[in-house]
C-alpha positions as CSV (number, residue, x, y, z in Angstrom):
1,M,-15.5,-18.8,12.0
2,S,-14.1,-22.2,12.9
3,S,-16.4,-23.9,10.4
4,I,-15.8,-21.7,7.4
5,T,-13.6,-24.1,5.4
6,T,-15.7,-27.2,6.2
7,S,-19.3,-25.9,6.1
8,A,-19.7,-26.2,2.3
9,I,-22.2,-29.0,1.5
10,D,-21.1,-31.2,-1.4
11,T,-24.2,-30.7,-3.7
12,P,-24.5,-29.5,-7.2
13,T,-25.9,-26.2,-6.0
14,R,-23.0,-25.7,-3.6
15,R,-20.5,-26.5,-6.4
16,S,-22.3,-24.0,-8.6
17,V,-22.0,-21.3,-6.0
18,E,-18.3,-21.9,-5.6
19,R,-17.8,-21.9,-9.3
20,T,-19.7,-18.7,-9.6
21,C,-17.6,-17.0,-6.9
22,D,-14.4,-18.0,-8.7
23,D,-15.7,-16.9,-12.1
24,L,-16.7,-13.5,-10.6
25,A,-13.3,-13.2,-9.0
26,V,-11.6,-13.7,-12.4
27,M,-14.0,-11.2,-13.9
28,V,-13.1,-8.6,-11.2
29,L,-9.4,-9.1,-11.8
30,A,-9.9,-8.7,-15.5
31,A,-11.9,-5.6,-15.0
32,V,-9.4,-4.0,-12.7
33,G,-6.6,-5.0,-15.0
34,L,-8.4,-3.4,-18.0
35,I,-9.1,-0.2,-16.0
36,A,-5.5,0.0,-14.8
37,G,-4.2,-0.5,-18.3
38,L,-6.3,2.3,-19.6
39,T,-5.6,4.8,-16.8
40,F,-2.0,4.2,-15.4
41,R,-0.7,7.2,-17.4
42,D,-3.1,9.5,-15.4
43,Y,-1.1,9.2,-12.2
44,G,1.5,11.9,-11.6
45,L,4.9,11.7,-9.9
46,G,5.3,11.9,-6.1
47,W,8.1,13.2,-4.0
48,D,10.2,10.0,-4.2
49,D,9.9,9.0,-7.9
50,Y,12.8,10.8,-9.3
51,T,15.2,9.7,-6.5
52,H,14.0,6.1,-6.8
53,A,14.8,6.2,-10.5
54,E,18.3,7.4,-9.7
55,Y,18.7,4.6,-7.2
56,A,17.7,2.1,-9.8
57,D,20.3,3.4,-12.2
58,L,23.0,3.1,-9.5
59,L,22.0,-0.4,-8.6
60,L,22.1,-1.6,-12.2
61,R,25.4,0.1,-12.7
62,M,26.8,-1.7,-9.7
63,Y,25.7,-5.1,-11.1
64,E,26.9,-4.2,-14.6
65,S,30.3,-3.2,-13.3
66,G,30.8,-6.4,-11.3
67,F,30.4,-4.5,-8.0
68,K,33.3,-2.1,-8.9
69,D,30.9,0.9,-8.8
70,V,29.2,0.7,-5.4
71,S,27.9,4.2,-5.2
72,A,24.4,2.7,-4.8
73,L,25.4,1.4,-1.4
74,S,25.7,4.9,0.0
75,F,23.0,6.8,-2.0
76,A,20.9,9.1,0.2
77,N,19.2,6.7,2.7
78,L,17.7,4.5,0.0
79,Y,20.5,1.9,0.3
80,M,18.7,0.9,3.5
81,Y,15.7,-0.1,1.4
82,G,15.4,-2.7,-1.3
83,G,15.4,-1.5,-4.9
84,G,13.7,-4.5,-6.5
85,F,10.8,-2.5,-7.9
86,D,13.0,0.3,-9.1
87,M,15.4,-2.1,-10.9
88,V,12.6,-4.0,-12.6
89,A,11.1,-0.7,-13.7
90,A,14.4,0.5,-15.2
91,L,14.9,-2.8,-17.0
92,L,11.3,-2.8,-18.3
93,H,11.8,0.7,-19.6
94,K,14.6,-0.5,-21.8
95,I,12.3,-3.0,-23.6
96,I,8.9,-1.3,-23.9
97,P,8.1,2.0,-25.8
98,L,7.0,4.0,-22.7
99,E,8.7,6.9,-20.9
100,L,10.5,5.9,-17.7
101,F,7.9,7.3,-15.3
102,E,5.0,5.9,-17.4
103,T,6.8,2.5,-17.1
104,R,7.0,2.9,-13.4
105,R,3.2,3.5,-13.2
106,L,2.5,0.5,-15.4
107,L,4.7,-1.7,-13.3
108,G,3.0,-0.4,-10.2
109,A,-0.3,-1.5,-11.7
110,I,1.1,-4.9,-12.5
111,V,2.5,-5.4,-8.9
112,G,-0.9,-4.2,-7.5
113,M,-2.7,-6.8,-9.7
114,I,-0.4,-9.5,-8.3
115,G,-1.4,-8.3,-4.8
116,L,-5.1,-8.5,-5.6
117,A,-4.7,-12.0,-7.1
118,V,-2.7,-13.3,-4.1
119,T,-5.2,-11.8,-1.7
120,W,-8.0,-13.6,-3.5
121,R,-6.2,-16.9,-3.3
122,L,-5.4,-16.3,0.4
123,G,-9.0,-15.4,1.2
124,R,-10.2,-18.4,-0.7
125,R,-7.8,-20.7,1.2
126,V,-8.9,-19.2,4.6
127,G,-12.6,-19.0,4.1
128,G,-13.6,-20.6,0.8
129,P,-14.6,-19.1,-2.6
130,L,-17.1,-16.6,-1.2
131,A,-14.5,-15.3,1.3
132,G,-11.9,-15.1,-1.5
133,L,-14.3,-13.1,-3.7
134,A,-15.2,-10.8,-0.8
135,A,-11.6,-10.2,0.1
136,L,-10.8,-9.4,-3.5
137,L,-13.6,-6.9,-3.8
138,L,-12.8,-5.2,-0.5
139,L,-9.1,-4.7,-1.6
140,A,-9.9,-3.7,-5.2
141,L,-12.4,-1.1,-3.9
142,C,-10.1,0.2,-1.1
143,P,-9.1,3.6,-2.5
144,T,-6.0,3.8,-0.3
145,F,-4.6,0.6,-1.7
146,Y,-5.7,1.1,-5.2
147,G,-4.3,4.6,-5.4
148,H,-1.0,3.7,-3.9
149,M,-0.4,0.8,-6.1
150,F,0.2,3.0,-9.1
151,M,2.6,5.5,-7.6
152,N,4.1,4.3,-4.3
153,P,7.5,2.6,-5.1
154,K,8.2,1.4,-1.6
155,D,5.0,0.8,0.4
156,A,2.8,-0.8,-2.2
157,P,5.3,-3.4,-3.4
158,F,6.1,-4.1,0.2
159,A,2.4,-4.7,0.9
160,V,2.2,-7.2,-2.0
161,A,5.4,-9.0,-0.8
162,M,3.9,-9.3,2.7
163,V,0.7,-10.8,1.5
164,I,2.7,-13.4,-0.6
165,L,4.5,-14.3,2.6
166,M,1.3,-14.5,4.5
167,L,-0.1,-16.9,1.9
168,G,3.0,-19.1,2.5
169,L,2.6,-19.0,6.3
170,V,-1.1,-20.0,6.0
171,R,-0.2,-22.9,3.7
172,L,2.5,-23.9,6.2
173,A,-0.1,-24.0,9.0
174,E,-2.5,-26.1,6.8
175,E,0.2,-28.6,5.8
176,Y,2.0,-28.8,9.1
177,P,4.2,-30.8,9.8
178,S,4.8,-31.8,6.1
179,P,4.9,-28.6,4.0
180,S,4.9,-29.1,0.3
181,P,7.8,-27.9,-1.9
182,R,5.5,-25.2,-3.3
183,T,4.7,-23.9,0.2
184,I,8.4,-23.8,1.1
185,L,9.1,-21.9,-2.1
186,I,6.3,-19.4,-1.4
187,V,7.5,-18.8,2.2
188,G,11.1,-18.3,1.0
189,L,10.1,-16.0,-1.8
190,G,7.7,-14.0,0.4
191,A,10.3,-13.6,3.1
192,G,13.0,-12.5,0.6
193,L,10.8,-10.0,-1.1
194,S,9.4,-8.6,2.1
195,I,12.6,-8.1,4.1
196,G,14.3,-7.1,0.8
197,S,11.8,-4.3,0.3
198,R,11.6,-3.0,3.9
199,I,13.2,-4.3,7.1
200,L,9.7,-4.2,8.6
201,G,9.2,-7.5,6.8
202,G,10.8,-9.1,9.8
203,L,7.5,-8.6,11.6
204,A,6.3,-11.7,9.8
205,L,8.6,-13.7,12.1
206,V,6.6,-12.4,15.0
207,Y,3.3,-13.3,13.3
208,A,4.6,-16.8,12.9
209,L,6.1,-17.3,16.3
210,I,3.0,-16.1,18.1
211,G,0.5,-17.4,15.6
212,F,1.8,-21.0,15.7
213,V,1.4,-21.2,19.5
214,P,-2.2,-22.7,19.4
215,L,-1.1,-25.3,16.8
216,L,2.0,-26.3,18.8
217,L,0.1,-26.5,22.1
218,E,-2.4,-28.8,20.3
219,E,0.5,-30.9,19.0
220,M,1.9,-31.2,22.5
221,R,-1.5,-32.3,23.9
222,T,-2.1,-34.8,21.1
223,N,1.3,-36.3,20.5
224,G,3.3,-35.4,23.6
225,T,6.0,-32.8,24.0
226,R,8.8,-34.9,22.6
227,E,7.0,-35.8,19.4
228,A,5.8,-32.2,19.1
229,V,9.4,-30.9,19.3
230,R,10.5,-33.5,16.8
231,R,7.8,-32.5,14.3
232,F,8.6,-28.8,14.8
233,S,12.3,-29.4,14.2
234,H,11.4,-31.3,11.1
235,V,9.4,-28.4,9.7
236,V,12.3,-26.0,10.5
237,Y,14.7,-28.3,8.7
238,V,12.6,-28.7,5.5
239,L,12.1,-24.9,5.5
240,L,15.8,-24.2,5.3
241,P,16.1,-24.4,1.5
242,G,13.3,-22.0,1.1
243,L,14.8,-19.6,3.6
244,I,18.2,-19.8,1.9
245,F,16.4,-19.0,-1.4
246,G,14.7,-16.1,0.4
247,Y,18.1,-14.8,1.6
248,L,19.4,-14.8,-2.0
249,V,16.3,-12.9,-3.2
250,M,16.8,-10.4,-0.4
251,G,20.4,-9.9,-1.4
252,L,19.5,-9.5,-5.0
253,I,17.0,-6.7,-4.5
254,W,18.7,-5.2,-1.4
255,P,22.5,-5.8,-1.9
256,W,23.5,-3.6,1.0
257,S,21.7,-6.0,3.4
258,I,24.2,-8.8,2.8
259,M,27.4,-6.8,2.6
260,E,27.7,-7.1,6.4
261,P,25.7,-9.5,8.7
262,G,24.6,-6.6,10.9
263,N,23.3,-4.3,8.2
264,P,19.6,-5.3,8.4
265,F,19.7,-4.6,12.1
266,Q,21.4,-1.3,11.4
267,A,18.6,-0.4,9.1
268,L,16.1,-1.4,11.8
269,T,17.8,0.9,14.3
270,Y,18.1,3.7,11.8
271,F,14.4,3.7,10.8
272,S,13.2,3.3,14.5
273,H,14.4,6.9,15.0
274,F,13.4,9.9,13.0
275,F,16.2,10.5,10.4
276,E,15.4,13.9,8.9
277,K,14.9,17.5,10.0
278,P,11.4,17.5,11.6
279,W,8.6,19.3,9.8
280,K,5.0,19.8,10.6
281,E,1.9,18.2,9.1
282,M,-1.8,18.8,9.5
283,F,-3.6,16.4,11.8
284,D,-7.1,17.0,13.1
285,G,-6.9,20.7,12.2
286,A,-3.6,21.4,14.0
287,L,0.0,21.6,12.8
288,V,1.9,18.9,14.6
289,S,5.6,18.0,14.3
290,V,5.9,14.6,12.8
291,P,8.0,13.1,15.7
292,D,5.3,14.3,18.1
293,M,2.2,12.8,16.5
294,P,-0.3,11.5,19.1
295,W,-0.8,7.8,19.7
296,F,-4.2,7.9,18.1
297,Y,-2.8,9.2,14.7
298,L,-3.0,5.8,13.0
299,P,-6.3,4.5,14.4
300,T,-7.9,7.9,13.6
301,L,-6.7,7.9,10.0
302,F,-7.5,4.2,9.4
303,A,-11.0,4.9,10.8
304,L,-11.5,7.9,8.5
305,Q,-9.8,6.6,5.3
306,L,-10.8,3.0,4.9
307,P,-14.2,2.1,3.5
308,E,-16.8,1.7,6.2
309,V,-17.7,-1.9,5.1
310,L,-14.1,-2.9,5.4
311,L,-13.8,-1.3,8.8
312,G,-16.9,-3.0,10.2
313,L,-16.0,-6.5,8.9
314,T,-12.4,-6.2,10.0
315,I,-13.4,-5.3,13.6
316,A,-15.8,-8.2,13.6
317,G,-13.1,-10.5,12.3
318,V,-10.6,-9.5,15.0
319,A,-13.2,-9.9,17.7
320,G,-14.2,-13.3,16.2
321,T,-10.6,-14.5,16.3
322,F,-10.2,-13.8,20.0
323,V,-13.5,-15.5,20.7
324,L,-12.4,-18.6,18.9
325,L,-9.0,-18.6,20.7
326,S,-10.9,-19.3,23.9
327,R,-13.0,-22.2,22.6
328,P,-11.4,-25.6,23.2
329,G,-13.3,-27.3,20.4
330,V,-11.8,-25.2,17.6
331,P,-8.8,-27.0,15.8
332,G,-5.4,-25.5,16.7
333,R,-4.7,-25.2,12.9
334,R,-7.7,-22.9,12.5
335,K,-6.7,-20.8,15.5
336,T,-3.2,-20.4,14.1
337,I,-4.3,-19.2,10.7
338,L,-6.8,-16.7,12.1
339,L,-4.3,-15.5,14.8
340,M,-1.6,-14.9,12.2
341,L,-4.0,-12.9,10.0
342,T,-5.2,-10.9,13.0
343,L,-1.6,-10.1,14.0
344,A,-0.7,-9.1,10.5
345,A,-3.7,-6.8,10.4
346,T,-3.3,-5.2,13.8
347,L,0.1,-5.7,15.4
348,P,2.0,-3.1,13.4
349,L,-0.6,-0.5,14.4
350,V,-0.4,-1.5,18.0
351,I,3.4,-1.3,18.0
352,A,3.3,2.2,16.5
353,M,0.7,3.4,19.0
354,V,2.9,2.2,21.9
355,K,6.3,3.1,20.5
356,R,5.1,6.4,18.9
357,P,7.7,6.8,16.1
358,A,7.6,9.8,13.8
359,L,4.5,9.5,11.7
360,Y,3.7,11.4,8.5
361,N,2.1,11.1,5.1
362,G,-1.1,9.6,6.5
363,I,-1.2,5.8,6.5
364,R,1.0,5.1,3.5
365,H,3.7,3.4,5.5
366,F,1.1,1.0,6.9
367,I,-0.8,-0.1,3.8
368,F,0.7,-3.5,4.2
369,V,-1.8,-4.3,6.9
370,I,-4.7,-3.7,4.5
371,P,-4.6,-7.0,2.5
372,P,-4.7,-9.1,5.7
373,M,-7.6,-6.9,6.9
374,T,-9.5,-7.7,3.7
375,V,-8.9,-11.4,4.1
376,L,-10.2,-11.3,7.7
377,A,-13.1,-9.2,6.5
378,G,-13.9,-11.6,3.7
379,A,-13.8,-14.6,5.9
380,T,-16.1,-12.8,8.4
381,F,-18.6,-12.1,5.6
382,A,-18.5,-15.7,4.4
383,W,-19.0,-16.9,8.0
384,G,-22.0,-14.6,8.3
385,M,-23.5,-15.9,5.1
386,D,-23.0,-19.4,6.3
387,W,-24.7,-18.6,9.6
388,L,-27.6,-17.0,7.8
389,R,-27.9,-20.0,5.5
390,E,-28.3,-22.3,8.5
391,N,-30.4,-20.0,10.7
392,R,-32.0,-17.1,8.7
393,R,-31.9,-17.9,5.1
394,S,-34.4,-15.2,4.1
395,W,-31.9,-12.6,5.4
396,Q,-29.2,-13.6,3.0
397,P,-30.3,-11.2,0.3
398,V,-30.4,-8.4,2.8
399,A,-26.8,-9.1,3.9
400,V,-25.7,-9.2,0.2
401,A,-27.4,-5.9,-0.4
402,I,-25.8,-4.2,2.6
403,F,-22.4,-5.6,1.5
404,S,-22.9,-4.4,-2.1
405,F,-24.0,-0.9,-0.9
406,G,-20.8,-0.8,1.3
407,L,-18.7,-1.5,-1.8
408,L,-20.6,1.1,-3.9
409,L,-19.7,3.9,-1.5
410,P,-15.9,3.7,-2.1
411,L,-16.4,2.9,-5.7
412,G,-18.2,6.2,-6.2
413,E,-15.5,8.1,-4.4
414,M,-12.8,6.4,-6.5
415,I,-14.5,7.5,-9.7
416,R,-14.9,11.1,-8.4
417,L,-11.3,11.3,-7.1
418,H,-9.5,9.7,-10.1
419,P,-6.5,9.7,-10.3
420,Y,-6.2,10.8,-6.6
421,Q,-7.8,7.8,-5.0
422,Y,-5.1,7.7,-2.4
423,T,-6.4,10.9,-0.8
424,H,-9.8,9.2,-0.1
425,F,-11.6,9.9,3.2
426,N,-14.8,7.9,3.9
427,H,-18.3,9.2,4.7
428,I,-17.5,9.1,8.4
429,A,-15.0,11.9,7.8
430,G,-17.4,13.7,5.4
431,T,-15.3,12.6,2.4
432,V,-12.4,14.8,1.2
433,R,-14.7,17.9,1.6
434,G,-15.0,17.3,5.3
435,A,-11.3,16.3,5.7
436,D,-9.8,19.2,3.6
437,E,-9.4,21.6,6.5
438,L,-8.4,18.9,9.0
439,Y,-5.9,16.6,7.3
440,M,-3.5,16.5,4.4
441,L,-4.8,15.1,1.1
442,D,-2.5,15.2,-1.9
443,Y,0.7,15.2,0.2
444,W,2.7,13.7,-2.6
445,G,1.7,16.3,-5.2
446,L,0.2,14.1,-7.8
447,A,-2.0,17.0,-9.0
448,F,1.0,18.7,-10.5
449,K,0.8,16.4,-13.5
450,Q,-2.7,17.5,-14.4
451,A,-1.9,21.1,-13.5
452,S,1.1,21.1,-15.8
453,D,-0.9,19.6,-18.7
454,S,-3.6,22.2,-18.2
455,L,-1.1,25.0,-18.1
456,R,0.4,24.0,-21.4
457,E,-3.0,23.7,-23.0
458,E,-4.0,27.1,-21.6
459,L,-0.9,28.7,-23.1
460,N,-1.5,27.1,-26.4
461,E,-5.1,28.2,-26.5
462,R,-4.0,31.8,-25.8
463,Q,-1.2,31.4,-28.4
464,E,1.3,32.7,-25.8
465,V,5.0,32.0,-26.2
466,A,7.8,32.5,-23.7
467,P,9.7,35.8,-23.7
468,H,12.4,36.0,-26.3
469,G,15.6,34.3,-25.3
470,R,14.4,32.3,-22.3
471,K,11.9,29.6,-21.2
472,W,8.8,30.1,-19.1
473,K,9.6,30.4,-15.4
474,V,7.4,28.7,-12.8
475,A,7.7,29.0,-9.1
476,V,6.6,25.9,-7.4
477,C,5.2,25.3,-3.9
478,G,5.5,21.5,-3.7
479,P,7.7,18.8,-5.1
480,Q,10.1,20.4,-7.6
481,R,11.3,17.4,-9.5
482,P,7.9,16.0,-10.4
483,A,6.8,19.5,-11.5
484,Q,9.8,19.8,-13.8
485,V,9.1,16.3,-15.3
486,A,5.4,17.1,-15.8
487,L,6.0,20.6,-17.3
488,G,8.7,19.4,-19.7
489,P,11.7,21.1,-21.4
490,D,9.9,24.4,-22.2
491,F,9.8,25.5,-18.6
492,T,12.3,26.2,-15.8
493,I,11.2,25.8,-12.2
494,G,12.4,27.2,-8.8
495,W,11.4,28.8,-5.6
496,D,11.9,32.4,-6.7
497,S,8.4,33.8,-7.2
498,N,9.7,37.4,-7.8
499,A,11.3,36.3,-11.1
500,A,8.7,33.8,-12.2
501,D,5.9,34.0,-14.8
502,F,3.6,31.6,-13.1
503,A,3.2,30.0,-9.6
504,M,2.2,26.4,-9.2
505,T,1.0,25.5,-5.8
506,L,-0.6,22.5,-4.0
507,G,-3.8,22.9,-2.2
508,E,-2.1,22.1,1.1
509,F,-1.8,24.2,4.2
510,Y,1.9,25.2,3.6
511,C,1.1,26.8,0.2
512,K,-0.1,30.4,0.3
513,G,-3.3,31.4,-1.5
514,L,-2.2,34.2,-3.9
515,T,-4.0,37.4,-5.0
516,A,-3.4,36.8,-8.7
517,P,-5.3,35.5,-11.7
518,V,-5.9,31.8,-11.6
519,M,-5.0,30.1,-14.9
520,V,-5.5,26.5,-13.8
521,E,-7.4,25.0,-10.9
522,I,-7.5,21.2,-10.2
523,K,-10.4,20.2,-8.1
524,R,-12.1,17.1,-6.9
525,D,-15.3,17.0,-5.0
526,D,-15.1,20.9,-4.7
527,V,-11.7,20.6,-3.0
528,V,-8.7,22.4,-4.6
529,F,-5.8,20.0,-5.2
530,A,-3.5,22.4,-7.2
531,R,-3.6,25.9,-8.7
532,V,-1.5,27.7,-11.3
533,Y,-1.4,31.5,-11.0
534,D,-0.4,34.1,-13.5
535,I,2.1,36.3,-11.5
536,R,3.7,38.2,-14.3
537,G,4.3,41.8,-13.2
538,R,3.5,41.0,-9.6
539,S,5.8,41.1,-6.6
540,I,5.3,38.0,-4.5
541,S,7.9,37.4,-1.9
542,S,7.1,33.7,-1.1
543,L,4.7,30.9,-1.9
544,L,4.9,29.4,1.6
545,A,2.2,30.1,4.1
546,I,4.6,28.9,6.9
547,P,8.4,29.1,7.3
548,A,10.3,26.3,5.7
549,P,11.5,23.6,8.2
């Protein structure tokens, strides 16, 4: 992998290949953007959407009042997160003719597209045009990332912010010890957006401190310790304006963080311990309390939810990085870049496996490691193609065919699961059909949107109207706020199934299967995501299959 960026031969054919890869990357971005623009309305609300919209209103009210109304700084526990995405969505809603939650979905698509574009540029910088194209394809066809980018207001924007910061750090390593103003700006912006979104953005400092060790050691061998220290000090000095800019960005989107110097550390302490009443989730067919998840929770779910081609190339890329670190002939700059990417792709998972914090909702809190994984995987694919070009040229079409087949597998699943791509399980797990009885799928309840739309259509077809003097009553097993937004003003929702006309339940372990006529059933790949039952005239004590936590 040490020769990826220098192996291109300056011939018309090579330039044509590079141009073709760049053109294809632009076409992929355009295609994804078009699909996202046509489908963003399909994605329902999750558990957090309504609360995040309230947080945005409070933040904007605080700025509009000149910090006289500071209720945002004590709202739930969201004041310990940044609200940049939420504020932009609220402001965008004021100027475009979309409903608030449709606006949030559209903005999620836009932010996700930015993440795809930055990942492409990062992959291209690390491994050349082919690596950039491969990284882009791997990320765009990663159902977990694609699904979350529409409806995850915390973790998806954070993942995009982190890949922006990673681009800045890679540029810094390339230009060391004289970073350009653009690089300084990217580092500052990425740091501000990352830490301003989630305090976990501070992990990038660890990536940089460890990652730059090979480059600094080479500097000491080449220029002497004193000169190496001087050059390092110069880099820190010229980075200061960018870091100050990043601090201002962090304060803008996460105002609580700068109210007291110790607030970011308080947030880190707070989130390092479980902060809610424990509940149980399904993992490997057993109900496990979220603070007691086993150390292999994350590696298991990453192995079962990421596309197989991405898994294989990432593992090869990580192994290749450690092989290169032991080779004296590889430039320290190259070692630093690959080590930072490897740390970004693996260190958060290793820390979680060792520290064993409360883990829940699958891998959504860790999707920020997926973009660096795709960059490593893309660089590995490009290196493999370079090696085949020099040694086994006739095998190159075979490698391309295998890579293409590996991309078609998740593409097929994404089409089948739409708009529930985030529930994807790969063919190692037996897809969602094999995972249904073992793991949680639609834990955010996105299927309630489609179930609500179908319920209204069914009632209209039957020409049924609500009883005189009241609205339809729906008992809900799942997120109540999203159900109310999806159902609209003609329905009232609650937990009381005895007094309800209909029961809307998720296809998760905690919702009881009812002996009642099924009016609506939302299924993907033969797996039930949600049901609506007609429970009029029936006595049903509870919709829960297990006691509430």
